[in-house]
C-alpha positions, 0 to 999 in steps of 0.5 A, a space after each residue: 525259845 530263841 534268844 535274840 543276840 542283836 536287835 535292830 530298830 530302824 527309826 525315822 524320828 517321827 512319833 512312831 519311833 518312840 514305841 519302837 525304841 521303847 520296845 526294842 530297848 525292853 527286848 534288848 534288856 530282856 535278852 541281854 542283846 545288842 541294840 542298834 538304832 538305824 536311821 536311813 537318809 534317802 539320797 534320791 531324786 526329788 522328782 521326775 521329768 516327763 517319761 520317767 527320767 530322774 530330774 535335776 532336783 537331786 540333792 546337792 552335796 550341801 543339802 546332803 551334808 545338812 541331812 546327815 548332820 540333822 540325822 546325827 543331832 536327832 539321833 543324839 537327842 533321841 539317845 538322851 531322851 531315852 537315856 540309852 546306854 552307851 553300848 547302844 549303837 547309833 547308825 546312820 546310812 544313806 540309800 533307799 530305806 527298805 533295801 538299806 535296812 535289809 542289807 544292814 540287817 544281813 551285814 550286822 547279823 541282826 536276828 530281830 528287827 523292831 519296826 514301826 507300823 506307820 499307822 497309814 493304811 497300805 494297799 487294802 489296809 495292810 502294813 505301810 510299804 516299808 514295814 510290809 517289805 521288811 516283813 516279807 523280805 527279812 532273813 530274821 524275825 520282825 516285830 511290827 509295833 503298832 502306833 499309839 493313838 491318844 
């Protein structure tokens, strides 16, 4: 059986992040593995012009900094909420969600990604687009955590 050494939990601070953090923490403790929480701040155009051209609605620097600041605050709040050990790495990256998660997992030699199933049905009722893309493209094992419904 494979012993995981470094577990990655991509989170978006939504309700689906809670079971991901819980499961990733359990697995990290079980395998005595490193745990990294990752939040991706998407720095993308807010719309498109006719004919597919990027709009001028690209995030300005002030709004970008505010998003990064909010992500840092949310990450600290989450760490306190789950009383995570100090050795849990908290990372905030900018980029497109899927490609950033995949690049981060390769750079940090992640051997397990614990990711949320959004609960929204993707094409033909399968996984959401991010979870689906990670499952199909990751170089490591992926555990998809289903949402909990009350």
